[in-house]
ZAKOLVO-379205 format. One record per residue: x, y, z of N, C-alpha, C in turn. Coordinates in nm, 4 decimals, padded with zeros to 6 digits, m for minus. Example, Ala and Ser with C-alpha at 12.3 -4.5 7.8 and 13.67 -1.06 7.14 Angstrom:
REM ZAKOLVO-379205
01.3190 / m00.5690 / 00.7800 / 01.2300 / m00.4500 / 00.7800 / 01.3200 / m00.3300 / 00.7800 $
01.2850 / m00.2250 / 00.7080 / 01.3670 / m00.1060 / 00.7140 / 01.2900 / 00.0030 / 00.7870 $
END
This chain:
REM ZAKOLVO-379205
m00.5423 / m02.2928 / m02.0771 / m00.5987 / m02.1767 / m02.0085 / m00.5097 / m02.1299 / m01.8940 $
m00.4550 / m02.2259 / m01.8171 / m00.3668 / m02.1874 / m01.7068 / m00.2463 / m02.1099 / m01.7585 $
m00.1889 / m02.1573 / m01.8705 / m00.0733 / m02.0894 / m01.9278 / m00.1091 / m01.9495 / m01.9746 $
m00.2297 / m01.9338 / m02.0313 / m00.2745 / m01.8029 / m02.0768 / m00.2881 / m01.7064 / m01.9604 $
m00.3513 / m01.7527 / m01.8526 / m00.3679 / m01.6672 / m01.7351 / m00.2330 / m01.6268 / m01.6790 $
m00.1421 / m01.7227 / m01.6693 / m00.0090 / m01.6931 / m01.6168 / 00.0622 / m01.5903 / m01.7025 $
00.0522 / m01.6046 / m01.8362 / 00.1169 / m01.5102 / m01.9267 / 00.0600 / m01.3705 / m01.9090 $
m00.0716 / m01.3597 / m01.9013 / m00.1350 / m01.2294 / m01.8832 / m00.0881 / m01.1649 / m01.7536 $
m00.0855 / m01.2446 / m01.6470 / m00.0436 / m01.1911 / m01.5181 / 00.1024 / m01.1481 / m01.5191 $
00.1862 / m01.2229 / m01.5877 / 00.3272 / m01.1852 / m01.5982 / 00.3425 / m01.0521 / m01.6712 $
00.2645 / m01.0347 / m01.7789 / 00.2695 / m00.9093 / m01.8526 / 00.2200 / m00.7935 / m01.7668 $
00.1138 / m00.8206 / m01.6894 / 00.0627 / m00.7180 / m01.6001 / 00.1651 / m00.6825 / m01.4938 $
00.2334 / m00.7843 / m01.4433 / 00.3336 / m00.7607 / m01.3395 / 00.4461 / m00.6718 / m01.3897 $
00.4821 / m00.6885 / m01.5165 / 00.5908 / m00.6089 / m01.5731 / 00.5542 / m00.4612 / m01.5802 $
00.4242 / m00.4324 / m01.6008 / 00.3812 / m00.2933 / m01.6118 / 00.3155 / m00.2430 / m01.4833 $
00.3074 / m00.3289 / m01.3848 / 00.2277 / m00.3003 / m01.2656 / 00.2635 / m00.1687 / m01.1993 $
00.3922 / m00.1371 / m01.1923 / 00.4311 / m00.0183 / m01.1190 / 00.4872 / 00.0905 / m01.2092 $
00.4514 / 00.0863 / m01.3373 / 00.4896 / 00.1927 / m01.4287 / 00.3696 / 00.2761 / m01.4691 $
00.2520 / 00.2429 / m01.4140 / 00.1300 / 00.3016 / m01.4678 / 00.0287 / 00.3290 / m01.3587 $
m00.0003 / 00.4565 / m01.3351 / m00.1107 / 00.4949 / m01.2482 / m00.2317 / 00.5143 / m01.3389 $
m00.3083 / 00.4083 / m01.3560 / m00.4053 / 00.3981 / m01.4650 / m00.5066 / 00.5118 / m01.4678 $
m00.5647 / 00.5450 / m01.3538 / m00.6716 / 00.6440 / m01.3538 / m00.6317 / 00.7746 / m01.2857 $
m00.5024 / 00.7934 / m01.2644 / m00.4545 / 00.9194 / m01.2098 / m00.4921 / 00.9419 / m01.0640 $
m00.5219 / 00.8357 / m00.9897 / m00.5580 / 00.8498 / m00.8489 / m00.4341 / 00.8893 / m00.7685 $
m00.4416 / 01.0019 / m00.7000 / m00.3265 / 01.0521 / m00.6237 / m00.2929 / 00.9643 / m00.5045 $
m00.3848 / 00.8733 / m00.4681 / m00.3578 / 00.7850 / m00.3539 / m00.2864 / 00.6568 / m00.3959 $
m00.2670 / 00.6367 / m00.5254 / m00.2011 / 00.5157 / m00.5738 / m00.0631 / 00.5006 / m00.5113 $
m00.0328 / 00.3787 / m00.4637 / 00.0938 / 00.3348 / m00.4020 / 00.1168 / 00.3935 / m00.2624 $
00.0169 / 00.4602 / m00.2044 / 00.0336 / 00.5208 / m00.0729 / m00.0257 / 00.4317 / 00.0372 $
00.0222 / 00.4524 / 00.1609 / m00.0226 / 00.3776 / 00.2784 / m00.0962 / 00.4709 / 00.3738 $
m00.1867 / 00.4103 / 00.4533 / m00.2697 / 00.4896 / 00.5438 / m00.2796 / 00.4207 / 00.6802 $
m00.2866 / 00.5007 / 00.7844 / m00.2969 / 00.4450 / 00.9195 / m00.4353 / 00.3895 / 00.9491 $
m00.5366 / 00.4375 / 00.8778 / m00.6744 / 00.3941 / 00.9040 / m00.7585 / 00.4132 / 00.7785 $
m00.8759 / 00.3536 / 00.7802 / m00.9695 / 00.3717 / 00.6691 / m01.0140 / 00.5174 / 00.6607 $
m01.0302 / 00.5799 / 00.7755 / m01.0704 / 00.7205 / 00.7773 / m00.9631 / 00.8080 / 00.7124 $
m00.8357 / 00.7767 / 00.7392 / m00.7282 / 00.8527 / 00.6750 / m00.7291 / 00.8334 / 00.5239 $
m00.7598 / 00.7117 / 00.4801 / m00.7718 / 00.6865 / 00.3367 / m00.8821 / 00.7732 / 00.2765 $
m00.9979 / 00.7770 / 00.3419 / m01.1091 / 00.8565 / 00.2912 / m01.0735 / 01.0046 / 00.2838 $
m00.9951 / 01.0503 / 00.3799 / m00.9581 / 01.1918 / 00.3866 / m00.8279 / 01.2227 / 00.3139 $
m00.7728 / 01.1194 / 00.2459 / m00.6485 / 01.1353 / 00.1700 / m00.5352 / 01.1890 / 00.2588 $
m00.5136 / 01.1176 / 00.3712 / m00.4043 / 01.1533 / 00.4626 / m00.3072 / 01.0357 / 00.4709 $
m00.2175 / 01.0218 / 00.3733 / m00.1253 / 00.9074 / 00.3715 / m00.0168 / 00.9195 / 00.4778 $
00.0477 / 00.8071 / 00.5040 / 00.1620 / 00.8052 / 00.5953 / 00.2819 / 00.8651 / 00.5222 $
00.3452 / 00.9621 / 00.5827 / 00.4592 / 01.0286 / 00.5198 / 00.5744 / 00.9313 / 00.4980 $
00.6391 / 00.9407 / 00.3833 / 00.7619 / 00.8663 / 00.3575 / 00.7431 / 00.7235 / 00.3136 $
00.6171 / 00.6764 / 00.2980 / 00.5913 / 00.5376 / 00.2583 / 00.5360 / 00.5309 / 00.1163 $
00.5834 / 00.4307 / 00.0412 / 00.5353 / 00.4109 / m00.0947 / 00.5451 / 00.2644 / m00.1321 $
00.4409 / 00.2128 / m00.1952 / 00.4429 / 00.0754 / m00.2452 / 00.5288 / 00.0693 / m00.3708 $
00.6278 / m00.0197 / m00.3704 / 00.7178 / m00.0319 / m00.4851 / 00.6832 / m00.1504 / m00.5743 $
00.6390 / m00.2606 / m00.5130 / 00.6142 / m00.3807 / m00.5930 / 00.5274 / m00.4784 / m00.5154 $
00.4412 / m00.5502 / m00.5880 / 00.3651 / m00.6598 / m00.5294 / 00.3911 / m00.7852 / m00.6117 $
00.4029 / m00.8999 / m00.5457 / 00.4183 / m01.0250 / m00.6187 / 00.2870 / m01.0596 / m00.6869 $
00.2895 / m01.1603 / m00.7732 / 00.1759 / m01.1914 / m00.8590 / 00.0440 / m01.2026 / m00.7843 $
00.0422 / m01.2779 / m00.6764 / m00.0802 / m01.2917 / m00.5970 / m00.0629 / m01.2288 / m00.4592 $
00.0209 / m01.1304 / m00.4520 / 00.0430 / m01.0469 / m00.3335 / 00.0769 / m01.1296 / m00.2102 $
00.1649 / m01.2261 / m00.2273 / 00.2182 / m01.2982 / m00.1115 / 00.3358 / m01.2225 / m00.0521 $
00.3940 / m01.1314 / m00.1302 / 00.4991 / m01.0415 / m00.0797 / 00.4772 / m00.9028 / m00.1392 $
00.5218 / m00.8021 / m00.0650 / 00.5205 / m00.6646 / m00.1161 / 00.6532 / m00.5988 / m00.0828 $
00.6948 / m00.5071 / m00.1688 / 00.8129 / m00.4255 / m00.1413 / 00.7662 / m00.2840 / m00.1116 $
00.8126 / m00.2328 / 00.0023 / 00.7695 / m00.1009 / 00.0490 / 00.8911 / m00.0107 / 00.0621 $
00.8799 / 00.1073 / 00.0063 / 00.9865 / 00.2075 / 00.0201 / 00.9544 / 00.2976 / 00.1381 $
01.0468 / 00.3041 / 00.2319 / 01.0295 / 00.3894 / 00.3495 / 01.1490 / 00.4821 / 00.3596 $
01.1219 / 00.6109 / 00.3441 / 01.2273 / 00.7131 / 00.3501 / 01.3433 / 00.6790 / 00.2578 $
01.3105 / 00.6318 / 00.1369 / 01.4126 / 00.6057 / 00.0357 / 01.4732 / 00.4676 / 00.0392 $
01.4426 / 00.3861 / 00.1408 / 01.4953 / 00.2501 / 00.1505 / 01.3826 / 00.1491 / 00.1288 $
01.4109 / 00.0453 / 00.0508 / 01.3086 / m00.0533 / 00.0160 / 01.3266 / m00.1819 / 00.0948 $
01.2161 / m00.2303 / 00.1543 / 01.2167 / m00.3572 / 00.2264 / 01.1041 / m00.4454 / 00.1729 $
01.1281 / m00.5766 / 00.1751 / 01.0273 / m00.6727 / 00.1291 / 00.9628 / m00.7400 / 00.2500 $
00.8310 / m00.7572 / 00.2423 / 00.7550 / m00.8197 / 00.3507 / 00.6691 / m00.9323 / 00.2958 $
00.6601 / m01.0416 / 00.3700 / 00.5602 / m01.1434 / 00.3396 / 00.4230 / m01.0872 / 00.3766 $
00.3172 / m01.1431 / 00.3141 / 00.1833 / m01.0905 / 00.3408 / 00.1471 / m01.0947 / 00.4890 $
00.1949 / m01.1963 / 00.5587 / 00.1631 / m01.2114 / 00.7014 / 00.2392 / m01.1132 / 00.7898 $
00.3364 / m01.0426 / 00.7317 / 00.4207 / m00.9525 / 00.8098 / 00.4087 / m00.8064 / 00.7671 $
00.3169 / m00.7769 / 00.6757 / 00.3011 / m00.6380 / 00.6319 / 00.2570 / m00.5531 / 00.7514 $
00.3323 / m00.4480 / 00.7857 / 00.3032 / m00.3733 / 00.9089 / 00.1944 / m00.2677 / 00.8952 $
00.1262 / m00.2629 / 00.7837 / 00.0228 / m00.1620 / 00.7616 / m00.1051 / m00.2302 / 00.7111 $
m00.2198 / m00.1762 / 00.7493 / m00.3471 / m00.2398 / 00.7164 / m00.4073 / m00.1890 / 00.5861 $
m00.3823 / m00.0629 / 00.5545 / m00.4474 / m00.0010 / 00.4395 / m00.3448 / 00.0587 / 00.3445 $
m00.3596 / 00.0275 / 00.2144 / m00.2767 / 00.0919 / 00.1136 / m00.3458 / 00.0827 / m00.0212 $
m00.2957 / 00.1544 / m00.1191 / m00.3499 / 00.1503 / m00.2547 / m00.2452 / 00.0935 / m00.3498 $
m00.2903 / 00.0126 / m00.4452 / m00.1962 / m00.0374 / m00.5446 / m00.1730 / 00.0690 / m00.6515 $
m00.0996 / 00.0355 / m00.7566 / m00.0649 / 00.1374 / m00.8558 / m00.1849 / 00.1872 / m00.9345 $
m00.2933 / 00.1088 / m00.9380 / m00.4138 / 00.1514 / m01.0084 / m00.5060 / 00.2341 / m00.9190 $
m00.4642 / 00.2563 / m00.7962 / m00.5457 / 00.3329 / m00.7029 / m00.6502 / 00.2507 / m00.6311 $
m00.6466 / 00.1182 / m00.6484 / m00.7426 / 00.0314 / m00.5788 / m00.7032 / 00.0177 / m00.4321 $
m00.8011 / 00.0300 / m00.3448 / m00.7757 / 00.0147 / m00.2022 / m00.7493 / m00.1317 / m00.1695 $
m00.6465 / m00.1559 / m00.0881 / m00.6091 / m00.2891 / m00.0426 / m00.6180 / m00.2909 / 00.1099 $
m00.6643 / m00.4035 / 00.1625 / m00.6737 / m00.4177 / 00.3087 / m00.6018 / m00.5450 / 00.3520 $
m00.5226 / m00.5345 / 00.4576 / m00.4561 / m00.6513 / 00.5158 / m00.5373 / m00.6958 / 00.6364 $
m00.5788 / m00.8237 / 00.6341 / m00.6613 / m00.8772 / 00.7426 / m00.6160 / m01.0195 / 00.7720 $
m00.5841 / m01.0453 / 00.8976 / m00.5391 / m01.1785 / 00.9407 / m00.4258 / m01.2329 / 00.8537 $
m00.3318 / m01.1467 / 00.8206 / m00.2126 / m01.1902 / 00.7486 / m00.2305 / m01.2133 / 00.6011 $
m00.3444 / m01.1707 / 00.5431 / m00.3675 / m01.1843 / 00.4002 / m00.4109 / m01.0495 / 00.3427 $
m00.3789 / m01.0294 / 00.2147 / m00.4119 / m00.9045 / 00.1474 / m00.5407 / m00.9225 / 00.0667 $
m00.6288 / m00.8253 / 00.0754 / m00.7559 / m00.8273 / 00.0026 / m00.7697 / m00.7024 / m00.0838 $
m00.8227 / m00.7212 / m00.2038 / m00.8674 / m00.6086 / m00.2848 / m01.0039 / m00.5640 / m00.2328 $
m01.0213 / m00.4340 / m00.2097 / m01.1526 / m00.3819 / m00.1728 / m01.2261 / m00.3512 / m00.3027 $
m01.3252 / m00.4321 / m00.3348 / m01.3961 / m00.4205 / m00.4618 / m01.5083 / m00.3177 / m00.4546 $
m01.5823 / m00.3186 / m00.3449 / m01.6932 / m00.2251 / m00.3266 / m01.6898 / m00.1733 / m00.1838 $
m01.6897 / m00.0427 / m00.1683 / m01.7029 / 00.0194 / m00.0370 / m01.8477 / 00.0656 / m00.0227 $
m01.9024 / 00.0506 / 00.0973 / m02.0393 / 00.0968 / 00.1154 / m02.1048 / 00.0348 / 00.2356 $
m02.2390 / 00.0265 / 00.2296 / m02.3157 / m00.0304 / 00.3408 / m02.2667 / m00.1706 / 00.3732 $
m02.2337 / m00.2477 / 00.2699 / m02.1629 / m00.3744 / 00.2841 / m02.0376 / m00.3617 / 00.1981 $
m01.9233 / m00.3987 / 00.2525 / m01.7981 / m00.3887 / 00.1783 / m01.7608 / m00.5266 / 00.1254 $
m01.7199 / m00.5335 / m00.0015 / m01.6898 / m00.6609 / m00.0670 / m01.5426 / m00.6666 / m00.1075 $
m01.4887 / m00.7898 / m00.1051 / m01.3454 / m00.8092 / m00.1270 / m01.3177 / m00.9295 / m00.2167 $
m01.1952 / m00.9293 / m00.2693 / m01.1337 / m01.0480 / m00.3294 / m01.0017 / m01.0702 / m00.2570 $
m00.9785 / m01.1947 / m00.2143 / m00.8509 / m01.2263 / m00.1492 / m00.7431 / m01.2342 / m00.2573 $
m00.6367 / m01.1570 / m00.2400 / m00.5376 / m01.1416 / m00.3467 / m00.4694 / m01.2722 / m00.3842 $
m00.4523 / m01.3625 / m00.2886 / m00.3856 / m01.4892 / m00.3208 / m00.4742 / m01.5774 / m00.4085 $
m00.6044 / m01.5488 / m00.4128 / m00.6987 / m01.6297 / m00.4905 / m00.7211 / m01.5763 / m00.6320 $
m00.6964 / m01.4474 / m00.6528 / m00.7188 / m01.3911 / m00.7861 / m00.6529 / m01.2549 / m00.8003 $
m00.5942 / m01.2300 / m00.9187 / m00.5541 / m01.0932 / m00.9530 / m00.6799 / m01.0167 / m00.9887 $
m00.6896 / m00.8917 / m00.9434 / m00.8073 / m00.8100 / m00.9682 / m00.7634 / m00.6705 / m01.0097 $
m00.8262 / m00.6158 / m01.1131 / m00.7899 / m00.4814 / m01.1552 / m00.8428 / m00.4487 / m01.2929 $
m00.7769 / m00.3532 / m01.3560 / m00.8212 / m00.3016 / m01.4852 / m00.7150 / m00.3315 / m01.5901 $
m00.7573 / m00.3870 / m01.7023 / m00.6643 / m00.4305 / m01.8052 / m00.6775 / m00.3436 / m01.9300 $
m00.5806 / m00.3562 / m02.0181 / m00.5744 / m00.2765 / m02.1397 / m00.6560 / m00.3420 / m02.2506 $
m00.7410 / m00.2636 / m02.3137 / m00.8225 / m00.3118 / m02.4255 / m00.7517 / m00.2782 / m02.5562 $
m00.6969 / m00.3788 / m02.6209 / m00.6203 / m00.3555 / m02.7437 / m00.7083 / m00.3103 / m02.8597 $
m00.8381 / m00.3354 / m02.8510 / m00.9299 / m00.2946 / m02.9579 / m00.9535 / m00.1438 / m02.9575 $
m00.9577 / m00.0852 / m02.8360 / m00.9856 / 00.0581 / m02.8239 / m00.8636 / 00.1398 / m02.7856 $
m00.7521 / 00.0713 / m02.7534 / m00.6299 / 00.1384 / m02.7072 / m00.6553 / 00.2197 / m02.5801 $
m00.7446 / 00.1675 / m02.4942 / m00.7758 / 00.2327 / m02.3673 / m00.7838 / 00.1283 / m02.2570 $
m00.7712 / 00.1758 / m02.1327 / m00.7902 / 00.0869 / m02.0197 / m00.9381 / 00.0560 / m02.0039 $
m00.9697 / m00.0687 / m01.9758 / m01.1088 / m00.1061 / m01.9491 / m01.1545 / m00.0425 / m01.8181 $
m01.2777 / 00.0030 / m01.8156 / m01.3319 / 00.0631 / m01.6936 / m01.4033 / m00.0396 / m01.6068 $
m01.4311 / m00.1600 / m01.6633 / m01.4918 / m00.2651 / m01.5830 / m01.3805 / m00.3478 / m01.5171 $
m01.4028 / m00.3850 / m01.3935 / m01.3021 / m00.4594 / m01.3194 / m01.2910 / m00.6017 / m01.3732 $
m01.1685 / m00.6530 / m01.3779 / m01.1409 / m00.7864 / m01.4298 / m01.0883 / m00.8763 / m01.3176 $
m01.1155 / m01.0050 / m01.3307 / m01.0720 / m01.1031 / m01.2319 / m00.9962 / m01.2149 / m01.3032 $
m00.8778 / m01.2474 / m01.2533 / m00.7979 / m01.3555 / m01.3106 / m00.7576 / m01.4499 / m01.1983 $
m00.8352 / m01.5583 / m01.1791 / m00.8139 / m01.6474 / m01.0644 / m00.6784 / m01.7169 / m01.0676 $
m00.6282 / m01.7424 / m00.9487 / m00.5080 / m01.8233 / m00.9296 / m00.5485 / m01.9698 / m00.9502 $
m00.4900 / m02.0390 / m01.0485 / m00.5311 / m02.1781 / m01.0748 / m00.5015 / m02.2735 / m00.9605 $
m00.4221 / m02.2293 / m00.8634 / m00.3866 / m02.3152 / m00.7499 / m00.4701 / m02.2872 / m00.6248 $
m00.5681 / m02.1980 / m00.6374 / m00.6516 / m02.1619 / m00.5229 / m00.7996 / m02.1688 / m00.5614 $
m00.8858 / m02.1688 / m00.4620 / m01.0304 / m02.1614 / m00.4848 / m01.0717 / m02.0147 / m00.4732 $
m01.1284 / m01.9603 / m00.5799 / m01.1674 / m01.8194 / m00.5851 / m01.3030 / m01.8019 / m00.5184 $
m01.3042 / m01.7300 / m00.4047 / m01.4277 / m01.7071 / m00.3297 / m01.4549 / m01.5574 / m00.3208 $
m01.5745 / m01.5231 / m00.2760 / m01.6123 / m01.3838 / m00.2523 / m01.6141 / m01.3589 / m00.1016 $
m01.5836 / m01.2352 / m00.0633 / m01.5762 / m01.1999 / 00.0788 / m01.6490 / m01.0685 / 00.1030 $
m01.6848 / m01.0470 / 00.2295 / m01.7528 / m00.9221 / 00.2657 / m01.7227 / m00.8878 / 00.4112 $
m01.7519 / m00.7644 / 00.4465 / m01.7550 / m00.7244 / 00.5872 / m01.8736 / m00.6305 / 00.6061 $
m01.9292 / m00.6298 / 00.7258 / m02.0506 / m00.5519 / 00.7511 / m02.0222 / m00.4025 / 00.7579 $
m01.8983 / m00.3669 / 00.7862 / m01.8512 / m00.2290 / 00.7751 / m01.7124 / m00.2366 / 00.7110 $
m01.6591 / m00.1256 / 00.6616 / m01.5281 / m00.1310 / 00.5973 / m01.4141 / m00.1758 / 00.6884 $
m01.4349 / m00.1715 / 00.8190 / m01.3265 / m00.2063 / 00.9110 / m01.3541 / m00.3308 / 00.9949 $
m01.4690 / m00.3945 / 00.9753 / m01.5018 / m00.5111 / 01.0584 / m01.4460 / m00.6396 / 00.9980 $
m01.4722 / m00.7511 / 01.0637 / m01.4177 / m00.8816 / 01.0245 / m01.4558 / m00.9182 / 00.8818 $
m01.3593 / m00.9707 / 00.8067 / m01.3849 / m01.0162 / 00.6706 / m01.4288 / m01.1621 / 00.6742 $
m01.5431 / m01.1904 / 00.6093 / m01.6021 / m01.3242 / 00.6088 / m01.6312 / m01.3681 / 00.4654 $
m01.6519 / m01.4977 / 00.4456 / m01.6883 / m01.5497 / 00.3135 / m01.8321 / m01.5081 / 00.2814 $
m01.8512 / m01.4573 / 00.1602 / m01.9845 / m01.4174 / 00.1132 / m02.0419 / m01.5314 / 00.0303 $
m02.1445 / m01.5967 / 00.0815 / m02.1988 / m01.7167 / 00.0187 / m02.3152 / m01.6841 / m00.0751 $
m02.3399 / m01.7732 / m00.1697 / m02.4490 / m01.7542 / m00.2649 / m02.5828 / m01.7370 / m00.1943 $
m02.6024 / m01.8105 / m00.0852 / m02.7272 / m01.7997 / m00.0097 / m02.7498 / m01.6568 / 00.0378 $
m02.6438 / m01.5929 / 00.0857 / m02.6547 / m01.4547 / 00.1328 / m02.6866 / m01.3609 / 00.0173 $
m02.6204 / m01.3832 / m00.0966 / m02.6441 / m01.2993 / m00.2136 / m02.7905 / m01.3080 / m00.2558 $
m02.8453 / m01.4293 / m00.2613 / m02.9852 / m01.4484 / m00.2988 / m03.0792 / m01.3834 / m00.1979 $
m03.0448 / m01.3925 / m00.0706 / m03.1274 / m01.3297 / 00.0325 / m03.1296 / m01.1778 / 00.0172 $
m03.0129 / m01.1193 / m00.0134 / m03.0061 / m00.9747 / m00.0370 / m03.0893 / m00.9354 / m00.1593 $
m03.0773 / m01.0120 / m00.2675 / m03.1534 / m00.9811 / m00.3884 / m03.3036 / m00.9823 / m00.3608 $
m03.3483 / m01.0819 / m00.2855 / m03.4907 / m01.0924 / m00.2535 / m03.5338 / m00.9804 / m00.1592 $
m03.4536 / m00.9537 / m00.0596 / m03.4883 / m00.8528 / 00.0413 / m03.5045 / m00.7143 / m00.0208 $
m03.4195 / m00.6828 / m00.1190 / m03.4212 / m00.5483 / m00.1767 / m03.4855 / m00.5431 / m00.3153 $
m03.5656 / m00.6456 / m00.3468 / m03.6462 / m00.6432 / m00.4675 / m03.5679 / m00.6490 / m00.5974 $
m03.4546 / m00.7164 / m00.5965 / m03.3688 / m00.7227 / m00.7147 / m03.3585 / m00.8621 / m00.7753 $
m03.4274 / m00.9589 / m00.7153 / m03.4150 / m01.0977 / m00.7591 / m03.4606 / m01.1155 / m00.9042 $
m03.5786 / m01.0657 / m00.9377 / m03.6312 / m01.0820 / m01.0731 / m03.5441 / m01.0074 / m01.1742 $
m03.5013 / m00.8876 / m01.1376 / m03.4150 / m00.8091 / m01.2267 / m03.2848 / m00.8831 / m01.2547 $
m03.2275 / m00.9430 / m01.1514 / m03.1028 / m01.0169 / m01.1667 / m03.1222 / m01.1358 / m01.2610 $
m03.2322 / m01.2073 / m01.2450 / m03.2568 / m01.3279 / m01.3245 / m03.2878 / m01.2954 / m01.4705 $
m03.3510 / m01.1813 / m01.4958 / m03.3849 / m01.1449 / m01.6336 / m03.2722 / m01.0672 / m01.7023 $
m03.1722 / m01.0276 / m01.6275 / m03.0560 / m00.9549 / m01.6819 / m02.9592 / m01.0580 / m01.7417 $
m02.9906 / m01.1029 / m01.8616 / m02.9146 / m01.2107 / m01.9241 / m02.7828 / m01.1605 / m01.9837 $
m02.6824 / m01.2438 / m01.9733 / m02.5519 / m01.2126 / m02.0306 / m02.5471 / m01.2562 / m02.1763 $
m02.4685 / m01.1836 / m02.2535 / m02.4527 / m01.2163 / m02.3944 / m02.3154 / m01.2795 / m02.4164 $
m02.3145 / m01.4015 / m02.4667 / m02.1880 / m01.4676 / m02.4998 / m02.1512 / m01.4321 / m02.6442 $
m02.0374 / m01.3668 / m02.6600 / m01.9920 / m01.3263 / m02.7920 / m01.8921 / m01.4271 / m02.8476 $
m01.8768 / m01.4267 / m02.9787 / m01.7872 / m01.5212 / m03.0447 / m01.6440 / m01.5103 / m02.9928 $
m01.6041 / m01.3878 / m02.9593 / m01.4666 / m01.3653 / m02.9148 / m01.4420 / m01.4083 / m02.7704 $
m01.5500 / m01.4391 / m02.6976 / m01.5367 / m01.4719 / m02.5552 / m01.4763 / m01.6110 / m02.5358 $
m01.3679 / m01.6169 / m02.4582 / m01.3204 / m01.7470 / m02.4127 / m01.3839 / m01.7754 / m02.2769 $
m01.3450 / m01.8845 / m02.2137 / m01.4063 / m01.9229 / m02.0862 / m01.3862 / m01.8146 / m01.9808 $
m01.2647 / m01.7605 / m01.9726 / m01.2360 / m01.6583 / m01.8728 / m01.3127 / m01.5293 / m01.9008 $
m01.3257 / m01.4927 / m02.0288 / m01.4025 / m01.3733 / m02.0646 / m01.5454 / m01.3841 / m02.0134 $
m01.6088 / m01.4998 / m02.0370 / m01.7483 / m01.5153 / m01.9971 / m01.7624 / m01.5217 / m01.8452 $
m01.6681 / m01.5879 / m01.7792 / m01.6718 / m01.5901 / m01.6332 / m01.6610 / m01.4482 / m01.5776 $
m01.5779 / m01.3646 / m01.6411 / m01.5670 / m01.2265 / m01.5956 / m01.6989 / m01.1522 / m01.6115 $
m01.7720 / m01.1807 / m01.7172 / m01.9039 / m01.1187 / m01.7319 / m01.9958 / m01.1591 / m01.6172 $
m01.9879 / m01.2849 / m01.5752 / m02.0694 / m01.3317 / m01.4625 / m02.0274 / m01.2609 / m01.3343 $
m01.8971 / m01.2507 / m01.3104 / m01.8487 / m01.1843 / m01.1892 / m01.8820 / m01.0353 / m01.1912 $
m01.8685 / m00.9723 / m01.3078 / m01.8997 / m00.8300 / m01.3189 / m02.0482 / m00.8037 / m01.2948 $
m02.1317 / m00.8970 / m01.3363 / m02.2753 / m00.8847 / m01.3097 / m02.3010 / m00.8892 / m01.1593 $
m02.2340 / m00.9761 / m01.0892 / m02.2511 / m00.9838 / m00.9441 / m02.2045 / m00.8543 / m00.8781 $
m02.0939 / m00.7980 / m00.9266 / m02.0464 / m00.6697 / m00.8740 / m02.1532 / m00.5615 / m00.8957 $
m02.2104 / m00.5589 / m01.0149 / m02.3160 / m00.4616 / m01.0474 / m02.4309 / m00.4693 / m00.9473 $
m02.4744 / m00.5924 / m00.9157 / m02.5899 / m00.6072 / m00.8272 / m02.5536 / m00.5882 / m00.6804 $
m02.4302 / m00.6132 / m00.6451 / m02.3867 / m00.5806 / m00.5091 / m02.3904 / m00.4295 / m00.4877 $
m02.3516 / m00.3545 / m00.5905 / m02.3590 / m00.2081 / m00.5817 / m02.5034 / m00.1622 / m00.5706 $
m02.5927 / m00.2254 / m00.6476 / m02.7343 / m00.1904 / m00.6400 / m02.7926 / m00.2216 / m00.5028 $
m02.7494 / m00.3347 / m00.4455 / m02.7941 / m00.3698 / m00.3104 / m02.7511 / m00.2633 / m00.2110 $
m02.6256 / m00.2206 / m00.2210 / m02.5771 / m00.1160 / m00.1300 / m02.6553 / 00.0130 / m00.1444 $
m02.6920 / 00.0471 / m00.2683 / m02.7722 / 00.1675 / m00.2896 / m02.9084 / 00.1543 / m00.2218 $
m02.9667 / 00.0352 / m00.2265 / m03.0957 / 00.0119 / m00.1617 / m03.0844 / 00.0203 / m00.0097 $
m02.9735 / m00.0306 / 00.0437 / m02.9556 / m00.0342 / 00.1892 / m02.9510 / 00.1057 / 00.2474 $
m02.8836 / 00.1988 / 00.1788 / m02.8629 / 00.3323 / 00.2364 / m02.9802 / 00.4271 / 00.2142 $
m03.0809 / 00.3867 / 00.1330 / m03.1966 / 00.4738 / 00.1094 / m03.2916 / 00.4704 / 00.2271 $
END
């Protein structure tokens, strides 16, 4: 399984910067603030050229010249990867912003590759987000109370409390996953993670009503 994950990630890395998957005009751009990201006001002359497998380094093009930075030295807090996913740098680590809203949720890039993969059965990009954990790290969930506040570990206890508070506990428990013959261990784990993403979005919808 480790070899399979590594192979998939290597293949993704080869195509990582040749494909703006969903046509997001903010892909590979940098922003001075979250508000600038929302208003599509990128920093002039900056472009993301490359990210390492688990984003421990990035290459940034500035006014035509490319420089490489370790994650702890990236001089910008907000940018988008080639798929248009928002990335946030916090305390020297890069995070994928998975859900923006009343509560913002993240994946730490060193713990898992996160994004959209190609479905060979349909010849289209999958619209559901995929997670491919780093076998050398512990894959955890993270959140912040606002999009710009401190990033903290999101624990199962908190998730259960949110489900109960917003009347989603029973729905979550009865929303059973289907294991298909083609599913390997990682496929089924992704279904579990995608279900959690679904209910985090539902929680956010409840919070803002």
